C-alpha positions in Angstrom: -9.6 -27.0 -16.9 -6.9 -28.0 -14.5 -4.5 -25.3 -15.8 -7.2 -22.7 -15.1 -7.7 -24.1 -11.6 -4.0 -23.9 -10.9 -3.9 -20.2 -12.1 -6.9 -19.4 -9.9 -5.4 -21.0 -6.9 -2.0 -19.4 -7.3 -3.2 -15.8 -7.5 -2.0 -15.1 -4.0 1.6 -16.1 -4.6 3.8 -12.9 -4.4 5.7 -12.2 -7.6 9.3 -13.2 -7.1 11.8 -10.4 -7.2 14.9 -12.5 -6.3 17.5 -12.3 -9.0 20.1 -14.4 -7.1 18.7 -17.6 -5.8 21.8 -18.2 -3.7 21.0 -15.2 -1.5 18.9 -16.1 1.5 15.8 -14.2 2.5 17.4 -12.9 5.7 20.4 -11.6 3.8 18.1 -9.7 1.4 16.1 -8.5 4.4 19.2 -7.0 6.1 20.3 -5.4 2.8 16.8 -3.8 2.3 16.8 -2.5 5.9 20.2 -0.9 5.5 19.1 0.7 2.2 16.1 2.1 4.0 18.3 3.6 6.7 20.6 5.1 4.1 17.7 6.7 2.3 16.3 8.0 5.5 19.6 9.6 6.5 19.9 11.1 3.1 16.4 12.5 3.3 17.1 14.2 6.6 20.4 15.7 5.4 18.6 17.1 2.3 15.9 18.6 4.5 18.5 20.3 6.6 20.3 21.7 3.5 23.7 20.5 4.7 25.0 20.3 1.1 24.3 24.1 0.6 26.7 24.9 3.5 29.5 22.4 2.5 31.6 24.9 0.5 31.0 28.0 2.7 33.8 29.6 4.6 34.3 32.6 6.8 36.1 34.5 4.1 39.8 35.6 3.8 41.5 37.6 6.6 42.7 41.2 6.2 46.3 40.2 5.5 45.3 37.7 2.8 43.0 40.3 1.2 45.9 42.8 0.9 48.2 40.2 -0.8 45.4 39.2 -3.2 44.8 42.9 -4.1 48.6 43.4 -4.8 48.9 40.4 -7.0 45.6 40.8 -8.8 45.7 41.5 -12.5 44.6 44.8 -13.9 41.2 44.8 -15.5 40.8 47.2 -18.4 37.2 48.3 -18.7 36.0 49.4 -22.1 32.7 49.8 -23.7 31.4 47.8 -26.6 31.1 50.7 -29.0 34.5 49.9 -30.5 33.3 46.5 -31.6 30.2 47.7 -33.3 32.0 48.2 -36.6 33.2 44.6 -36.6 29.7 43.3 -36.9 28.7 42.6 -40.5 25.1 42.8 -41.6 23.9 40.3 -44.2 23.4 41.9 -47.6 20.4 39.9 -48.7 17.9 38.0 -46.5 16.3 35.7 -49.0 14.1 32.8 -47.8 15.4 29.4 -48.8 13.8 27.8 -51.9 12.6 24.8 -50.0 11.0 26.7 -47.1 7.5 25.4 -47.9 8.8 21.8 -47.9 10.6 22.3 -44.6 7.4 23.7 -43.0 5.4 20.6 -44.2 8.1 18.3 -42.8 7.9 20.1 -39.5 4.1 19.9 -39.4 4.2 16.2 -40.2 6.8 15.5 -37.5 4.7 17.4 -34.9 1.6 15.4 -35.9 3.5 12.1 -35.6 4.9 13.1 -32.1 1.4 14.0 -30.9 0.1 10.6 -32.1 2.9 8.7 -30.3 2.3 10.8 -27.2 -1.4 9.8 -27.1 -0.4 6.2 -27.4 2.0 6.4 -24.5 -0.6 8.3 -22.4 -3.1 5.5 -23.0 -0.6 2.8 -22.0 0.7 4.7 -19.0 0.1 2.8 -15.7 -1.8 4.2 -12.9 0.1 6.1 -10.2 -1.4 3.8 -7.6 -0.1 0.7 -9.2 2.0 -1.6 -7.0 2.1 0.9 -4.1 1.2 -1.6 -1.4 3.9 -3.2 0.7 3.4 -6.8 -0.4 4.8 -9.6 1.8 7.0 -12.4 0.6 6.3 -16.0 1.7 8.3 -16.7 4.8 11.3 -19.0 4.1 11.2 -22.1 6.3 13.0 -25.4 6.2 11.2 -28.7 7.0 14.5 -30.3 8.0 16.8 -27.7 9.6 20.5 -27.7 8.6 22.9 -28.9 11.3 26.3 -27.2 11.4 29.5 -29.2 11.3 30.7 -28.0 14.7 27.7 -29.6 16.4 27.3 -26.7 18.9 25.5 -24.1 16.9 21.7 -24.2 16.7 20.2 -25.8 13.6 19.3 -23.4 10.8 15.5 -23.6 10.3 15.4 -20.5 8.0 13.5 -18.3 10.4 14.8 -14.8 11.2 17.4 -14.8 13.9 15.8 -11.8 15.7 12.2 -13.2 15.6 11.7 -12.6 19.4 12.9 -9.0 19.5 12.7 -7.3 16.0 9.3 -8.2 14.6 5.7 -7.3 14.8 2.9 -9.8 14.1 -0.5 -9.1 12.5 -3.2 -11.7 13.1 -5.7 -12.8 12.2 -5.4 -11.6 8.6 -8.8 -11.7 7.0 -9.6 -13.2 3.6 -10.2 -10.5 0.9 -8.8 -8.4 -1.8 -5.8 -6.2 -1.1 -6.3 -2.6 -2.1 -5.5 1.1 -1.2 -8.2 3.4 0.3 -7.5 6.9 -1.0 -9.5 9.9 0.1 -9.8 13.2 -1.8 -10.7 16.7 -0.9 -14.4 16.9 -1.6 -16.0 20.1 -2.9 -18.7 20.2 -0.3 -16.3 19.4 2.5 -18.9 17.4 4.5 -17.4 14.2 5.9 -19.6 11.1 5.6 -21.9 12.7 3.0 -19.8 13.7 0.0 -18.2 10.9 -2.0 -14.5 11.3 -1.1 -13.1 7.8 -1.0 -11.9 5.3 -3.7 -10.5 1.8 -3.5 -7.6 1.0 -5.8 -6.4 -2.4 -6.7 -3.0 -3.5 -5.4 -1.3 -4.5 -8.7 -2.8 -2.2 -11.4 -4.1 0.6 -9.3 -7.6 0.5 -10.9 -10.8 1.6 -9.2 -12.6 -1.3 -7.6 -15.7 0.7 -6.7 -17.1 4.1 -7.7 -16.2 6.9 -5.3 -18.2 6.7 -2.1 -18.6 8.7 1.1 -16.7 7.7 4.3 -15.7 9.1 7.6 -12.0 9.2 6.7 -10.4 12.6 6.5 -9.2 14.0 3.1 -5.7 13.3 1.8 -5.5 9.9 3.5 -4.0 6.7 2.1 -4.6 3.4 3.9 -3.3 -0.1 3.0 -6.5 -2.3 3.3 -8.1 -5.6 2.6 -11.6 -5.5 1.1 -13.7 -8.2 2.8 -15.0 -10.9 0.5 -18.5 -10.4 1.9 -18.5 -6.6 2.1 -21.9 -6.4 0.4 -23.3 -8.1 3.5 -21.1 -6.5 6.2 -19.7 -3.3 4.7 -16.3 -3.9 6.1 -12.9 -2.8 4.9 -10.0 -4.2 7.0 -7.2 -1.6 7.5 -3.8 -3.2 7.5 -1.4 -0.2 7.5 -1.3 3.5 7.0 0.8 5.5 4.5 -0.7 9.0 4.9 -3.2 10.5 7.2 -4.8 13.9 6.6 -1.8 14.9 4.5 0.7 13.8 7.1 3.2 11.3 5.7 3.5 8.3 8.0 5.1 5.8 5.7 8.7 6.7 6.8 7.9 5.8 10.5 8.7 2.5 12.0 6.1 -0.3 12.1 4.9 -0.2 15.8 4.3 3.6 15.5 2.4 3.2 12.2 0.1 0.6 13.7 -0.4 2.6 16.9 -1.2 5.7 14.8 -3.6 3.6 12.7 -5.6 2.4 15.7 -5.7 5.7 17.4 -6.9 7.7 14.4 -9.5 5.2 13.3 -10.9 5.1 16.9 -11.4 8.9 16.6 -13.5 8.8 13.5 -17.2 9.7 13.8 -19.8 7.1 13.4 -22.6 7.4 10.8 -25.8 5.5 10.2 -25.6 2.8 7.4 -27.1 3.9 4.1 -30.9 3.7 4.0 -32.9 1.1 2.1 -33.3 3.5 -0.8 -29.7 2.7 -1.8 -30.6 -0.9 -1.6 -33.6 -0.5 -3.9 -31.6 1.5 -6.4 -29.1 -1.3 -6.6 -31.8 -3.9 -6.9 -33.1 -2.2 -10.1 -29.7 -3.0 -11.8 -29.9 -6.7 -11.2 -31.8 -9.4 -13.0 -35.2 -10.5 -11.8 -33.8 -13.8 -10.4 -31.1 -12.0 -8.5 -33.6 -9.4 -7.2 -35.8 -12.2 -5.9 -32.9 -13.8 -4.0 -31.8 -10.5 -2.4 -35.0 -8.8 -1.5 -35.0 -10.4 2.0 -31.5 -9.1 3.0 -29.9 -5.7 3.3 -26.9 -5.2 1.0 -24.4 -2.4 1.5 -24.0 -0.2 -1.6 -20.4 0.7 -0.5 -18.1 -0.1 2.5 -19.0 1.8 5.7 -16.7 0.3 8.4 -12.9 0.6 8.4 -11.7 -1.9 11.0 -8.0 -2.2 12.0 -6.5 -5.7 12.0 -5.0 -6.6 15.5 -1.2 -6.4 15.8 1.2 -7.8 18.4 4.5 -6.4 19.4 5.4 -9.3 21.8 6.7 -11.9 19.4 8.6 -14.1 21.9 8.3 -17.9 21.2 6.0 -18.2 24.2 3.7 -15.5 23.0 3.7 -16.9 19.4 2.8 -20.4 20.5 0.2 -19.6 23.2 -1.5 -16.5 21.7 -0.5 -15.3 18.2 -0.6 -18.5 16.3 -4.0 -19.7 17.8 -5.4 -16.2 17.0 -4.2 -16.5 13.4 -6.2 -19.8 13.1 -9.4 -18.4 14.8 -12.4 -16.7 13.3 -12.8 -13.0 14.3 -16.2 -11.6 15.2 -17.0 -8.0 14.1 -20.2 -6.2 14.9 -21.7 -3.8 12.4 -24.9 -1.8 12.1 -27.6 -2.2 9.6 -30.9 -0.4 9.2 -33.5 -1.9 11.6 -36.2 -2.0 8.9 -34.2 -4.5 6.9 -35.3 -8.1 7.6 -32.7 -10.6 8.8 -31.8 -14.0 7.3 -30.5 -16.5 9.8 -29.0 -18.7 7.1 -27.1 -16.1 5.2 -23.7 -17.1 3.8 -21.9 -14.6 6.1 -23.0 -16.5 9.2 -24.3 -13.4 11.0 -26.1 -13.2 14.3 -28.3 -10.4 15.5 -28.5 -8.5 18.7 -32.0 -7.5 19.7 -30.8 -4.1 21.1 -31.6 -1.2 18.9 -29.2 1.6 18.7 -30.5 5.0 17.5 -28.0 6.9 15.3 -29.2 10.0 13.6 -32.9 9.9 12.8 -33.2 6.2 12.1 -33.0 3.0 14.2 -30.3 0.4 13.4 -29.6 -3.0 14.7 -26.3 -4.7 15.6 -25.3 -7.7 13.5 -22.2 -9.9 14.3 -20.2 -11.2 11.4 -17.8 -14.1 11.4 -14.6 -13.2 9.6 -12.4 -16.2 8.7 -8.7 -15.9 8.9 -6.2 -16.3 6.1 -3.0 -16.5 8.1 -0.3 -14.5 9.8 1.7 -11.4 8.7 5.2 -10.5 10.1 6.8 -7.1 9.8 10.3 -5.9 10.7 9.8 -3.5 13.6 12.5 -1.0 12.5 11.4 -1.0 8.8 9.4 1.8 7.2 6.6 1.3 4.7 8.1 0.1 1.4 6.3 0.0 -1.9 6.2 -3.3 -3.9 7.2 -6.8 -2.8 9.6 -6.6 0.1 11.4 -9.1 2.4 10.7 -6.7 5.3 7.3 -8.2 5.5 6.6 -12.0 5.4 3.4 -14.0 5.1 2.6 -17.3 6.8 -0.7 -18.5 5.3 -3.0 -21.2 6.8 -3.7 -23.0 3.6 -0.9 -24.2 1.2 -0.4 -21.9 -1.8 -0.3 -23.5 -5.2 2.9 -22.5 -7.0 4.7 -21.5 -3.9 7.6 -23.7 -4.9 8.7 -21.0 -7.3 9.4 -18.8 -4.2 13.0 -19.2 -3.0 13.2 -21.2 0.1 9.4 -21.7 0.5 9.6 -25.2 1.7 5.9 -26.2 1.6 4.6 -29.3 0.1 1.3 -29.6 -1.6 -0.5 -30.9 1.5 1.3 -29.1 4.3 0.1 -26.0 6.0 2.8 -23.2 6.2 1.4 -22.1 9.6 1.8 -25.7 10.9 5.3 -25.7 9.7 6.0 -22.3 11.3 4.6 -23.5 14.6 6.8 -26.6 14.5 
């Protein structure tokens, strides 16, 4: 039982990708940033077709051309008729005696290859697997190392450019990391046709059936599905990889976050699904579950894509006075639910209701405020582009201690200490 509890508590620990435990996180971060710069420059050079013009020249001059003509060998041009007699035709074209056996062997080999190909197809991972930029736990030292000269500042493990080269994201909500992927719907009506899927971070599997949303087609967002999305219908948007077919992943972090907020603010607003959806879902539950949920509205699918706040001012004063307290606080987000649905004051999501009714479309809806608890603080390198998989270019500072974090290199957190408290100290 205790082993099962430990596994359940350590599911948030990022998988270690460190092969050399003697290399610090900052050294790996610098190497990863340089590799991104190299790939970006190579991509630009390829787009400009510089390699195609590398061996081109203006051609020889007239003097060189005369000399080349004088020294050029004489080419004798003849037809191929003279060589026709040299070709020998086979006298007898007899099929081999074991031709039938060879055909059977070939058919058996093709059948075996087809069977193996089917097995490989079944075991093939989803193309959305491990596409999120997953943060490493930030390396910190409880007791900073003091250098022998006595003049240099103690090494606490934090990035040396924390005040200038980073972007903070807080408060990070509690939920399941996923990708929101939109497709080109056949009807082409935004908000009505099911065009959006949520893919799990690690395996890329579908978390929910395809549902309608106001997101444009050909969009990929890095998101966190709220733990209480059935009650509030919220998906928290962390980052953007592609928007309406435009690749944004190669852009730097501040631009991606600005683009995310600007584009999400332009999305049209739709009324929440009617109670008919609620009744259809209730038919799939047991009688006991239906009796418990008949008094509250439940979202059949997420309807609100809310960006997580980001902060470009990461000076020590701003971190201590604003960003870290915000990472500890509970965020309030207002959503709309159908006005005909009754309200429970003691629901587990700690919601409050506004008496103002807001007409959207042909139905009335009411505004409900949800309390979203925080899970910690995320830090991104400002100059870095979006990188798939676990990367030192993004670091996580959780509020609660993570079981099993000792396996992470340099994650100096004890079983009872809070990483965010250590970061503040």
